[in-house]
C-alpha positions in Angstrom: 0.0 0.0 0.0 1.5 3.3 -1.1 5.0 1.9 -1.1 6.1 4.2 -3.8 5.0 7.2 -1.7 7.0 5.8 1.3 10.1 5.2 -0.8 10.0 8.7 -2.4 9.6 10.5 1.0 12.0 8.3 2.8 15.1 9.8 1.4 16.8 6.5 1.0 20.2 8.2 0.4 22.1 6.6 3.3 24.5 9.6 3.5 21.9 12.2 4.3 18.4 10.9 5.0 15.9 13.7 5.2 13.2 14.0 7.8 9.9 12.7 6.4 7.1 15.2 6.0 4.8 13.2 8.3 3.8 13.6 11.9 4.5 10.8 14.4 0.8 9.9 14.4 0.9 9.5 10.6 4.0 7.3 10.8 2.2 5.1 13.4 -0.9 4.8 11.2 1.3 3.9 8.2 2.9 1.2 10.3 -0.3 -0.3 11.7 -2.1 -0.1 8.4 0.7 -2.0 6.6 -0.4 -5.2 8.5 -3.2 -7.4 7.2 -4.7 -7.7 10.7 -4.3 -3.9 11.3 -2.4 -4.3 14.6 1.3 -4.1 15.5 3.5 -4.2 18.6 5.5 -1.2 19.7 8.7 -2.9 18.4 7.0 -3.6 15.1 6.1 0.1 14.8 9.7 1.0 15.5 10.9 -1.5 12.9 8.5 -0.3 10.2 9.5 3.4 10.7 13.2 2.6 10.8 13.0 0.5 7.6 11.0 2.9 5.6 12.5 6.2 6.9 16.3 6.0 7.5 16.1 9.4 9.2 14.8 7.5 12.2 17.7 5.3 13.2 17.0 2.5 15.6 19.8 3.7 17.9 18.1 7.1 18.5 15.8 7.1 21.4 14.2 10.5 21.1 11.8 9.6 18.3 10.9 6.3 19.9 9.9 8.2 23.0 7.7 10.5 20.8 6.1 7.4 19.3 5.3 6.0 22.8 3.9 9.4 23.8 1.7 9.5 20.7 0.4 6.0 21.2 -0.5 6.5 24.9 -2.0 10.0 24.6 -3.7 10.0 21.1 -7.3 8.8 21.4 -7.1 7.2 17.9 -4.7 4.5 19.1 -5.9 1.6 21.2 -3.8 -0.9 23.2 -4.9 -4.5 22.7 -3.7 -7.1 25.1 -1.9 -10.1 23.5 -3.9 -13.4 23.8 -2.5 -16.2 26.0 -1.7 -18.5 23.1 0.1 -15.8 21.2 3.9 -15.9 21.6 6.0 -12.8 22.4 5.7 -10.0 24.8 4.0 -6.6 24.8 0.6 -5.5 23.7 -0.6 -4.8 20.2 -1.7 -1.3 19.0 -4.7 -0.7 16.8 -6.3 2.3 15.2 -9.7 3.2 16.8 -12.2 1.5 14.4 -14.5 4.4 13.8 -11.6 6.6 12.7 -9.5 4.0 10.9 -10.5 4.8 7.3 -10.1 8.5 7.6 -6.7 8.2 9.4 -5.4 5.7 6.8 -6.5 8.1 4.1 -4.6 11.0 5.8 -1.5 8.8 6.7 0.5 9.7 3.5 -0.6 13.3 3.1 2.4 15.5 3.6 1.9 18.1 6.4 2.5 21.7 5.6 6.0 22.8 6.2 6.4 25.4 8.9 7.7 28.8 7.8 10.8 29.7 9.7 12.1 33.2 10.4 15.1 33.3 8.0 16.8 36.6 7.3 19.4 35.1 5.0 17.0 33.2 2.6 13.7 34.7 1.8 12.4 31.7 -0.1 11.1 28.6 1.5 11.3 25.1 0.1 8.4 25.6 -2.3 9.8 28.9 -3.7 7.3 31.2 -1.9 8.5 34.4 -0.5 8.6 34.7 3.3 8.6 38.5 3.4 4.8 38.5 4.0 5.3 36.4 7.1 8.2 38.4 8.3 6.4 41.7 7.8 3.3 40.4 9.6 5.5 39.2 12.5 7.3 42.5 12.8 4.0 44.5 12.6 2.5 42.3 15.4 5.6 42.7 17.5 5.5 46.5 17.0 1.8 46.8 17.9 2.3 44.7 21.1 5.3 46.8 22.1 3.5 50.1 21.3 0.5 48.9 23.4 2.7 48.1 26.4 4.4 51.5 25.9 1.1 53.3 26.0 -0.1 51.4 29.1 3.1 52.2 30.9 2.8 55.9 30.3 -0.9 56.0 31.3 0.1 54.2 34.5 3.0 56.6 35.0 0.8 59.6 34.3 -1.7 58.4 36.9 1.0 57.8 39.5 2.6 61.2 38.9 -0.6 63.2 39.2 -1.7 61.3 42.2 1.6 61.6 44.1 2.3 65.2 43.2 -0.8 66.6 44.6 -2.1 67.9 41.3 -5.8 67.6 40.8 -7.2 66.7 37.4 -10.7 65.9 36.1 -10.9 62.1 35.9 -14.1 62.4 33.9 -12.0 63.5 30.8 -10.4 60.0 30.7 -13.9 58.4 30.7 -15.0 60.0 27.5 
């Protein structure tokens, strides 16, 4: 199922594997849905991801921790105890049945790349200009700073007039 998509995104170049454009949840769904019985152990999920995406090396523990975190906290993944007559250890993981078709359909869709703040390179990977995002960020930063500046001087003005004994008509501020 979708092996050509997996191989293309995997970056099978052993010298510089690239990070796949899929979330951990998508990688888990890909692994589980690759099995005929639609269930897989934790070690099976690790093996699938390492085999299809060299970026995730078996020796690195960080991504494996993220996989465990996703399995235990994501409501779409269910832990299924192993039957007594089944050899091996550990439980199986399945996709929640009412969401299975939709999740499998979404499993190979690339997630949108995040736009980083880069001042050296104004083009992101798809050739779009990041100046709009940078300008928006700078404008928001300016407006927040200006707002804090105004609030500071209003408070300072109130403290000055109150502590100096000057009287002023507070009703002017309420208009």
